[in-house]
One Martini backbone bead per residue (centre of mass of N, CA, C, O) as a GRO file, in nm:
protein
  150
    1MET     BB    1   8.806  16.895  14.704
    2SER     BB    2   8.817  16.768  14.425
    3ASN     BB    3   9.054  16.572  14.487
    4VAL     BB    4   8.896  16.404  14.698
    5LEU     BB    5   8.660  16.333  14.510
    6SER     BB    6   8.824  16.197  14.284
    7LYS     BB    7   8.954  15.972  14.474
    8VAL     BB    8   8.694  15.846  14.554
    9LYS     BB    9   8.587  15.776  14.274
   10SER     BB   10   8.831  15.593  14.201
   11LEU     BB   11   8.800  15.384  14.425
   12LEU     BB   12   8.486  15.318  14.336
   13GLY     BB   13   8.462  15.357  14.007
   14PHE     BB   14   8.348  15.662  13.902
   15GLU     BB   15   8.547  15.747  13.709
   16ASP     BB   16   8.634  15.932  13.445
   17TYR     BB   17   8.765  15.829  13.133
   18GLU     BB   18   8.937  16.001  12.890
   19GLU     BB   19   9.140  15.799  12.742
   20TYR     BB   20   8.898  15.637  12.591
   21ASP     BB   21   8.799  15.861  12.393
   22ASP     BB   22   9.035  15.851  12.189
   23TYR     BB   23   8.962  15.577  12.060
   24GLU     BB   24   8.680  15.641  11.928
   25ASP     BB   25   8.795  15.858  11.708
   26GLU     BB   26   8.915  15.642  11.568
   27GLU     BB   27   8.993  15.493  11.262
   28TYR     BB   28   8.934  15.197  11.093
   29GLU     BB   29   9.082  14.978  10.890
   30LYS     BB   30   8.977  14.761  10.652
   31GLU     BB   31   9.039  14.457  10.550
   32ILE     BB   32   9.093  14.320  10.238
   33VAL     BB   33   8.978  13.988  10.152
   34GLU     BB   34   9.069  13.773   9.906
   35GLU     BB   35   8.922  13.502   9.759
   36GLU     BB   36   9.031  13.201   9.672
   37GLU     BB   37   9.027  12.954   9.450
   38VAL     BB   38   8.992  12.607   9.520
   39GLU     BB   39   9.132  12.329   9.400
   40PRO     BB   40   9.097  12.018   9.376
   41VAL     BB   41   9.295  11.745   9.405
   42ILE     BB   42   9.047  11.566   9.344
   43SER     BB   43   8.898  11.461   9.077
   44ASN     BB   44   8.565  11.431   8.918
   45LYS     BB   45   8.605  11.188   8.709
   46LYS     BB   46   8.393  10.976   8.529
   47ASN     BB   47   8.614  10.876   8.283
   48SER     BB   48   8.782  10.715   8.457
   49LYS     BB   49   9.030  10.446   8.429
   50VAL     BB   50   9.087  10.133   8.570
   51VAL     BB   51   9.401   9.956   8.566
   52ASN     BB   52   9.547   9.663   8.592
   53ILE     BB   53   9.875   9.576   8.598
   54HIS     BB   54   9.813   9.253   8.673
   55THR     BB   55   9.747   9.119   8.383
   56SER     BB   56   9.638   8.787   8.302
   57SER     BB   57   9.530   8.530   8.112
   58ALA     BB   58   9.698   8.306   8.278
   59THR     BB   59   9.720   8.093   8.544
   60LYS     BB   60   9.983   7.950   8.723
   61VAL     BB   61  10.089   7.620   8.834
   62THR     BB   62  10.318   7.503   9.082
   63ILE     BB   63  10.470   7.183   9.135
   64THR     BB   64  10.645   7.072   9.426
   65LYS     BB   65  10.934   6.841   9.523
   66PRO     BB   66  11.156   6.880   9.743
   67VAL     BB   67  11.496   6.754   9.833
   68ASP     BB   68  11.616   7.040   9.902
   69TYR     BB   69  11.692   7.368  10.019
   70GLU     BB   70  11.783   7.502   9.730
   71GLU     BB   71  11.470   7.510   9.618
   72ALA     BB   72  11.360   7.777   9.748
   73THR     BB   73  11.432   7.994   9.523
   74GLU     BB   74  11.243   7.873   9.302
   75ILE     BB   75  10.985   7.907   9.459
   76CYS     BB   76  11.006   8.218   9.492
   77GLU     BB   77  11.028   8.286   9.182
   78ALA     BB   78  10.740   8.191   9.128
   79LEU     BB   79  10.601   8.384   9.324
   80LYS     BB   80  10.715   8.645   9.193
   81ASN     BB   81  10.567   8.553   8.905
   82ARG     BB   82  10.264   8.487   8.995
   83ARG     BB   83  10.253   8.200   9.108
   84ILE     BB   84  10.119   7.906   9.201
   85VAL     BB   85  10.226   7.711   9.486
   86LEU     BB   86  10.297   7.359   9.533
   87VAL     BB   87  10.414   7.212   9.837
   88ASN     BB   88  10.613   6.907   9.900
   89THR     BB   89  10.759   6.789  10.221
   90THR     BB   90  10.758   6.467  10.278
   91VAL     BB   91  11.074   6.385  10.191
   92LEU     BB   92  11.187   6.549  10.412
   93GLU     BB   93  11.324   6.652  10.659
   94LEU     BB   94  11.220   6.824  10.930
   95LYS     BB   95  11.441   7.051  10.946
   96ILE     BB   96  11.443   7.116  10.637
   97ALA     BB   97  11.138   7.180  10.610
   98GLN     BB   98  11.144   7.415  10.813
   99ARG     BB   99  11.346   7.596  10.664
  100LEU     BB  100  11.191   7.611  10.401
  101LEU     BB  101  10.931   7.732  10.527
  102ASP     BB  102  11.056   7.984  10.639
  103PHE     BB  103  11.162   8.101  10.375
  104ILE     BB  104  10.886   8.102  10.206
  105SER     BB  105  10.721   8.264  10.417
  106GLY     BB  106  10.892   8.524  10.404
  107SER     BB  107  10.859   8.579  10.105
  108CYS     BB  108  10.551   8.583  10.098
  109TYR     BB  109  10.529   8.828  10.288
  110ALA     BB  110  10.698   9.026  10.115
  111LEU     BB  111  10.489   8.986   9.854
  112GLY     BB  112  10.182   8.949   9.979
  113GLY     BB  113  10.113   8.669  10.033
  114GLU     BB  114  10.001   8.318  10.081
  115LEU     BB  115   9.984   8.069  10.344
  116GLN     BB  116   9.876   7.721  10.312
  117GLN     BB  117   9.763   7.436  10.468
  118ILE     BB  118   9.650   7.138  10.350
  119GLU     BB  119   9.860   6.936  10.481
  120LYS     BB  120  10.079   6.740  10.585
  121GLY     BB  121  10.348   6.889  10.399
  122VAL     BB  122  10.134   7.074  10.247
  123TYR     BB  123  10.157   7.372  10.044
  124LEU     BB  124  10.008   7.707   9.969
  125LEU     BB  125  10.110   7.952   9.735
  126SER     BB  126   9.998   8.289   9.709
  127PRO     BB  127   9.956   8.563   9.558
  128SER     BB  128   9.822   8.883   9.577
  129ASN     BB  129   9.615   8.817   9.312
  130VAL     BB  130   9.514   8.578   9.496
  131GLU     BB  131   9.225   8.400   9.602
  132VAL     BB  132   9.175   8.179   9.881
  133THR     BB  133   8.933   7.935   9.957
  134ASN     BB  134   8.790   7.760  10.263
  135GLU     BB  135   8.491   7.635  10.320
  136LEU     BB  136   8.534   7.382  10.497
  137LYS     BB  137   8.686   7.517  10.730
  138ASN     BB  138   8.462   7.728  10.795
  139GLU     BB  139   8.245   7.520  10.852
  140LEU     BB  140   8.382   7.365  11.086
  141SER     BB  141   8.438   7.625  11.272
  142SER     BB  142   8.114   7.707  11.289
  143LYS     BB  143   8.038   7.461  11.421
  144ALA     BB  144   7.810   7.346  11.659
  145LEU     BB  145   7.584   7.228  11.854
  146PHE     BB  146   7.432   7.505  11.789
  147ASN     BB  147   7.290   7.649  11.495
  148TRP     BB  148   7.165   7.979  11.498
  149SER     BB  149   7.207   8.114  11.208
  150LYS     BB  150   6.968   7.950  11.037
   0.00000   0.00000   0.00000
């Protein structure tokens, strides 16, 4: 009869499980984890000095009026030497001027410089360490019928 009673208890979920009691008697060892001090990768030095690598006492401007395509390398060398270059292509044929402009604009992009058109056929190449502002162009582009920003 006890077998039948234990089977009914086990079906209903009232059976005592003795196998779980064995686990409570066991002692667990606690793992001791030592925390290491982590040094920051970036140090907070207040006395660190930042020095610009490309410091020059005088900025030079080169003005060129190329007569053929072969002068493109000279213009790019001047830009590579961190000089501001003003290029006047008004005497060149349209196709040669376009090829020259494509070449110098590619080298200007590769060197991190900037190319700006001053007027038709006249371009300003500035190296990455020179910032050129054009306030007149910004003022004309921001003017509308009603200027509400003022």
